[in-house]
C-alpha positions as CSV (number, residue, x, y, z in Angstrom):
1,M,2.3,13.3,6.5
2,R,3.7,16.6,7.8
3,T,7.1,17.5,6.4
4,T,10.3,19.2,7.6
5,T,13.7,19.6,6.1
6,L,16.9,17.6,6.5
7,G,18.8,20.5,8.1
8,S,18.5,24.1,7.1
9,A,19.8,23.4,3.6
10,G,18.6,19.9,3.0
11,P,15.7,18.3,1.1
12,E,12.1,18.1,2.3
13,V,11.3,14.9,4.2
14,G,8.4,13.5,6.2
15,V,8.6,14.1,9.9
16,I,9.0,10.3,10.3
17,G,11.4,8.2,8.4
18,L,12.1,4.5,8.1
19,G,15.0,2.7,9.7
20,C,15.8,-0.5,7.7
21,M,18.3,-2.3,9.9
22,G,15.9,-4.8,11.4
23,M,14.9,-6.1,8.0
24,S,18.2,-8.0,7.8
25,H,20.2,-7.4,11.0
26,G,20.0,-7.6,14.8
27,Y,16.4,-8.6,15.5
28,D,15.2,-12.2,15.2
29,T,17.8,-13.2,12.7
30,S,17.4,-17.0,12.9
31,G,14.2,-17.2,10.9
32,P,14.0,-16.8,7.1
33,R,14.2,-13.3,5.8
34,D,11.1,-12.1,4.1
35,D,12.7,-9.8,1.6
36,D,9.5,-9.4,-0.5
37,T,7.6,-8.1,2.5
38,S,10.5,-5.8,3.5
39,I,10.6,-4.4,0.0
40,S,6.9,-3.7,0.1
41,V,7.3,-2.0,3.5
42,V,10.0,0.4,2.0
43,R,7.7,1.3,-0.9
44,Q,4.7,1.7,1.3
45,A,6.7,4.0,3.6
46,L,7.2,6.3,0.6
47,D,3.5,6.2,-0.2
48,L,2.8,7.2,3.4
49,G,5.2,10.1,3.3
50,A,8.1,8.5,5.3
51,T,10.6,9.5,2.6
52,L,13.8,9.3,4.6
53,I,15.1,5.7,4.1
54,D,18.0,4.9,6.4
55,T,20.5,2.0,6.1
56,S,24.2,1.3,6.6
57,D,26.9,-0.8,5.0
58,V,27.5,-2.7,8.3
59,Y,23.9,-3.9,8.5
60,G,24.0,-7.5,7.4
61,P,26.8,-6.7,6.7
62,Y,26.1,-5.3,3.2
63,T,22.8,-7.2,2.7
64,N,20.6,-4.4,4.0
65,E,21.9,-2.0,1.4
66,E,21.3,-4.6,-1.3
67,L,17.7,-5.0,0.0
68,V,17.1,-1.3,0.0
69,G,18.5,-1.0,-3.4
70,R,16.1,-3.6,-4.7
71,A,13.2,-1.8,-3.0
72,L,14.1,1.5,-4.7
73,T,14.1,0.1,-8.3
74,G,11.3,0.8,-10.7
75,G,11.1,4.6,-10.2
76,H,11.0,4.5,-6.4
77,R,14.5,5.9,-6.0
78,E,13.4,9.3,-7.1
79,R,10.8,9.4,-4.3
80,A,13.3,8.6,-1.5
81,V,15.7,10.6,0.5
82,L,18.3,7.8,0.8
83,A,20.7,7.7,3.7
84,T,23.5,5.2,4.4
85,K,26.5,5.1,6.7
86,V,30.2,4.3,6.9
87,G,32.7,3.9,9.7
88,L,31.6,0.7,11.4
89,V,33.0,-2.6,10.0
90,A,32.1,-6.2,10.7
91,T,35.0,-7.9,12.4
92,S,33.2,-11.3,12.2
93,R,30.1,-12.5,10.6
94,T,28.6,-13.5,13.9
95,G,29.4,-13.3,17.5
96,G,27.6,-10.2,18.9
97,P,24.4,-10.2,20.8
98,G,21.6,-11.8,18.8
99,N,24.1,-13.5,16.5
100,S,24.8,-10.2,14.8
101,P,28.3,-9.4,13.5
102,T,30.7,-7.9,15.9
103,T,32.0,-4.5,14.8
104,G,35.0,-2.2,14.9
105,N,35.7,1.3,13.8
106,N,37.2,2.4,10.6
107,G,37.2,6.1,9.9
108,R,40.3,6.2,7.7
109,P,39.9,8.4,4.6
110,E,40.9,5.6,2.3
111,H,38.3,3.3,3.7
112,I,35.6,6.0,3.3
113,R,36.6,6.6,-0.3
114,A,36.3,3.0,-1.1
115,A,33.2,2.4,1.0
116,I,31.0,4.9,-0.8
117,D,31.6,3.3,-4.2
118,A,30.7,-0.1,-2.7
119,S,27.6,1.3,-1.1
120,L,26.5,2.9,-4.3
121,R,26.9,-0.4,-6.2
122,R,24.8,-2.2,-3.6
123,L,22.1,0.5,-3.6
124,G,22.0,0.7,-7.4
125,T,22.3,4.5,-7.5
126,D,24.8,7.1,-8.5
127,H,24.5,9.1,-5.3
128,V,23.0,9.0,-1.8
129,D,21.2,12.0,-0.3
130,L,22.8,11.6,3.1
131,Y,26.1,9.9,3.9
132,Q,26.8,9.5,7.6
133,L,29.8,8.7,9.7
134,H,28.3,5.8,11.7
135,R,30.8,6.3,14.6
136,V,33.8,8.5,15.2
137,D,37.0,6.3,15.0
138,P,39.0,7.1,18.1
139,E,42.2,6.3,16.2
140,V,41.5,8.9,13.4
141,P,41.0,12.7,14.0
142,I,37.4,13.5,13.1
143,E,38.7,16.2,10.7
144,E,40.3,13.5,8.6
145,S,37.2,11.3,8.4
146,W,34.9,14.3,7.8
147,G,37.2,15.6,5.2
148,A,36.9,12.4,3.3
149,L,33.1,12.6,3.5
150,A,33.3,16.2,2.2
151,E,35.2,14.8,-0.8
152,V,32.3,12.4,-1.4
153,V,30.0,15.4,-1.6
154,A,32.5,17.2,-3.9
155,A,32.5,14.2,-6.2
156,G,28.7,14.2,-6.4
157,K,28.4,10.8,-4.7
158,A,26.5,12.3,-1.7
159,R,24.3,15.4,-1.5
160,H,24.7,15.9,2.3
161,I,26.7,14.4,5.1
162,G,25.9,13.7,8.7
163,L,27.2,12.3,12.0
164,S,26.1,9.6,14.4
165,E,26.5,9.3,18.2
166,V,28.7,12.4,18.7
167,T,29.3,15.1,21.2
168,V,28.8,18.8,20.7
169,A,32.6,19.2,20.5
170,Q,32.9,16.6,17.8
171,I,30.1,18.3,15.8
172,A,31.8,21.7,16.0
173,R,35.1,20.2,14.8
174,A,33.4,18.7,11.8
175,Q,31.5,21.9,11.1
176,A,34.9,23.7,10.8
177,V,35.6,21.4,7.8
178,H,32.2,21.1,6.1
179,P,28.6,21.7,7.0
180,V,26.9,19.0,9.1
181,A,23.4,18.3,7.7
182,S,22.3,15.8,10.4
183,V,23.2,14.1,13.7
184,Q,21.8,10.6,14.4
185,S,21.6,9.3,18.0
186,E,19.2,7.3,20.1
187,L,16.4,9.4,21.6
188,S,13.1,8.1,23.1
189,L,11.0,8.4,26.2
190,W,13.6,6.1,27.9
191,T,16.8,7.5,26.3
192,R,16.9,11.3,26.7
193,D,20.6,12.0,26.9
194,P,20.7,14.2,23.7
195,L,18.2,16.6,25.2
196,A,20.9,18.0,27.5
197,E,23.4,19.3,25.0
198,V,23.4,17.7,21.5
199,L,19.8,18.4,20.5
200,P,19.8,22.1,21.6
201,Y,23.1,22.6,19.7
202,C,21.7,21.0,16.6
203,A,18.6,23.2,16.8
204,E,20.7,26.3,17.2
205,Q,22.9,25.4,14.2
206,G,20.1,24.3,11.9
207,I,21.2,20.6,11.9
208,A,18.5,17.9,11.6
209,F,18.4,15.4,14.5
210,L,17.5,11.8,13.5
211,P,16.5,9.7,16.5
212,F,17.1,5.9,16.1
213,S,15.2,3.5,18.4
214,P,12.5,6.1,19.1
215,L,10.3,3.3,20.4
216,G,12.9,1.9,22.8
217,R,13.6,-1.0,20.4
218,G,9.9,-1.8,20.5
219,F,9.5,-1.8,24.2
220,L,7.6,1.5,24.5
221,A,5.0,0.2,22.0
222,G,4.1,-2.5,24.6
223,R,5.4,-5.4,22.5
224,F,7.3,-7.2,25.3
225,A,6.0,-8.2,28.7
226,S,8.9,-10.4,29.7
227,F,12.4,-11.4,28.7
228,D,10.9,-14.6,27.2
229,D,8.9,-12.7,24.7
230,L,12.2,-11.9,22.8
231,P,13.2,-14.3,20.0
232,A,16.1,-16.6,21.0
233,D,18.6,-14.9,18.7
234,D,17.5,-11.3,19.2
235,F,20.3,-8.9,20.2
236,R,18.0,-7.2,22.7
237,R,18.5,-10.3,24.9
238,G,22.0,-8.8,25.6
239,L,20.8,-5.3,26.6
240,P,20.6,-4.4,30.2
241,R,17.1,-2.8,30.0
242,F,15.6,-6.1,28.7
243,Q,17.0,-8.3,31.4
244,Q,14.1,-9.7,33.4
245,D,14.4,-7.6,36.6
246,A,15.0,-4.4,34.7
247,L,12.3,-5.2,32.2
248,R,9.7,-5.9,34.9
249,A,10.5,-2.5,36.5
250,N,10.4,-0.7,33.1
251,L,6.9,-2.0,32.4
252,A,5.7,0.8,34.6
253,I,6.8,3.3,31.9
254,V,4.9,1.3,29.3
255,A,1.8,1.3,31.5
256,R,1.9,5.1,31.8
257,V,2.5,5.5,28.0
258,R,-0.5,3.2,27.4
259,E,-2.6,5.3,29.8
260,I,-1.8,8.5,28.0
261,A,-2.4,6.8,24.6
262,G,-5.9,5.9,25.8
263,R,-6.6,9.4,26.8
264,A,-5.4,10.8,23.5
265,G,-7.2,8.1,21.4
266,V,-4.0,6.8,19.7
267,S,-1.7,3.9,20.0
268,P,1.3,3.7,22.6
269,A,3.7,3.8,19.7
270,Q,2.1,6.9,18.3
271,V,2.4,8.6,21.7
272,A,6.1,7.7,21.9
273,L,6.8,8.9,18.4
274,A,4.8,12.1,18.8
275,W,6.7,13.0,21.9
276,V,10.0,12.6,20.0
277,I,8.8,14.8,17.1
278,A,7.7,17.4,19.6
279,Q,11.3,17.9,20.8
280,G,12.2,20.1,17.8
281,D,11.2,21.3,14.3
282,R,13.9,19.2,12.6
283,V,13.7,16.1,14.8
284,I,13.0,13.2,12.4
285,P,12.6,9.8,14.1
286,I,13.4,6.8,12.1
287,P,11.6,3.9,13.7
288,G,12.5,0.5,12.2
289,T,10.0,-2.1,11.2
290,K,9.6,-4.9,8.7
291,T,5.8,-5.3,9.4
292,P,3.2,-3.4,7.3
293,K,0.8,-3.1,10.2
294,Y,3.5,-1.4,12.4
295,L,4.6,0.8,9.5
296,V,1.1,2.2,9.1
297,D,0.8,2.8,12.9
298,N,4.2,4.5,13.1
299,C,3.6,6.8,10.1
300,A,0.2,7.9,11.5
301,A,2.1,9.4,14.4
302,G,3.4,12.1,12.1
303,D,0.0,13.8,12.3
304,V,-0.6,13.2,16.1
305,R,-0.5,16.4,18.1
306,L,-0.1,15.8,21.8
307,S,-1.7,18.2,24.3
308,A,0.4,20.2,26.7
309,E,-0.9,18.0,29.5
310,D,0.2,14.8,27.6
311,L,3.7,16.2,27.0
312,T,4.1,17.3,30.6
313,D,3.1,13.8,31.8
314,L,5.4,12.2,29.4
315,D,8.3,14.5,30.4
316,A,7.7,13.3,34.0
317,L,8.2,9.6,33.2
318,P,10.8,7.9,35.4
319,A,14.2,7.0,34.0
320,P,14.5,3.3,32.9
321,Q,16.3,0.6,34.9
322,G,19.5,-0.5,33.1
323,G,21.9,1.1,30.7
324,R,21.6,1.4,26.9
325,Y,24.3,-1.2,26.2
């Protein structure tokens, strides 16, 4: 796989990473977890060059970090650029869409200092390569939260620190305290908000941009034709774009992606990921999967080069029906 760097001063990573949330959180959670397959997927991702492995303490909660930690035993940790997050806390074990934990913000410095030690224990490592503020706590000045993350770097518990779902103004405030290595936000063919301000600012500042849900939570890969295709406990059932009327309208986007994929001789998922990668030199999508077949397909997108005609046609796709949340 082609590589890039995690920001101007960060480590080399594949141009596609792996988001691990869905292995234990959010999607189809009623069935038995197949941790052995998920562990093999993490290790296969490293083999395929998807070296950025992304998790969070709130996924599960906590169980996703434990799973990733087990996957990285036996010498695999040294091959991974390991990223986790802090700042969202589970306020109940269940209750959110898809029976996932409901969450609240906690960006207090004392919480961050304690949370990194707990994450390291679950991950079975003495440091993470990237520690991210999952959300800015509206009750805590970002300088205080970011200062605590900077302390984590000074203590050798994280190599770099990043932000998630932030504005340009918030990035700039954090930069005044400590360098920002990365910004993580949703970006895909049907979620283009960061293209207006945040992504250009990151490119100018040498900050990596990590798009989550680059496949529109699986929709852009053509995996859902109706609301009923979603598992009964899946949190996507609570999202506006997946409601039946909106979903039916949004299938026109998928049809166009499928048409361009046929023209390019690749899969729809590869088209969607290649478009995301084409948005910048340090744009590193982190599609999530717990299925070996989809992992292989996703990683192959790292070497797909779309033509100028393909990119123009994809840029012209209509906006989706329904909001993100």
